C-alpha positions, 0 to 999 in steps of 0.5 A, spaced: 500 499 500 502 506 498 501 513 500 499 519 496 502 526 497 501 531 493 508 531 489 505 524 486 498 526 485 496 524 478 497 530 473 491 533 469 487 529 464 490 532 457 484 535 453 484 535 446 487 541 443 480 543 439 477 544 445 483 547 450 483 553 443 475 553 444 476 554 452 481 559 452 477 563 446 471 564 449 474 565 456 478 571 453 471 573 449 467 573 456 473 576 459 473 582 455 465 583 457 467 583 463 472 588 463 466 593 459 461 591 465 467 593 469 468 599 466 461 601 466 461 600 473 466 604 475 463 610 471 456 610 474 462 609 481 464 616 479 457 619 478 454 616 485 460 621 488 456 628 486 450 626 488 447 630 494 446 625 499 443 625 507 449 620 509 455 623 506 459 618 508 455 612 507 455 614 500 462 616 499 463 607 502 459 606 497 462 609 492 469 606 494 466 599 495 463 599 488 470 602 485 474 595 488 469 590 487 469 593 480 476 592 479 478 585 483 471 583 480 475 582 473 482 582 475 481 576 480 477 572 474 482 574 469 488 572 472 485 565 474 483 565 467 490 565 465 493 560 471 487 555 469 489 556 462 497 554 464 495 549 468 490 546 462 484 546 465 477 549 464 478 556 465 471 560 462 467 559 468 472 564 472 470 570 468 463 568 468 463 567 475 466 575 475 461 578 471 456 575 476 459 578 482 460 585 478 453 585 477 450 583 483 455 587 487 452 593 483 445 592 483 446 591 491 450 598 491 446 602 487 439 599 492 443 602 498 444 610 493 437 610 492 436 610 500 441 615 502 441 620 496 436 627 497 431 628 491 
């Protein structure tokens, strides 16, 4: 009976070249779409900072949080796309996860902005 250590784990199975190329191409296209969405969220966050608010501290916090989520919500999945592609594993779903996180956080932060903005 042999024990398996992390260094003796079985390597990842090799995918056919066509599937690997399609996976990387689809992942890059989705990451570019995610970048466009993140720029839109950053633009909205910059507009939030100029609104009249009853609680300016909360509005500033929401703006900072939304900016950070827009940046990291694209950068981390894009980095994981590269890492997973170098490991020759499926990678296309990382940008999808990033887009979902950015969009959900945008709507949550927009709700909070609507509670503090005066008419």
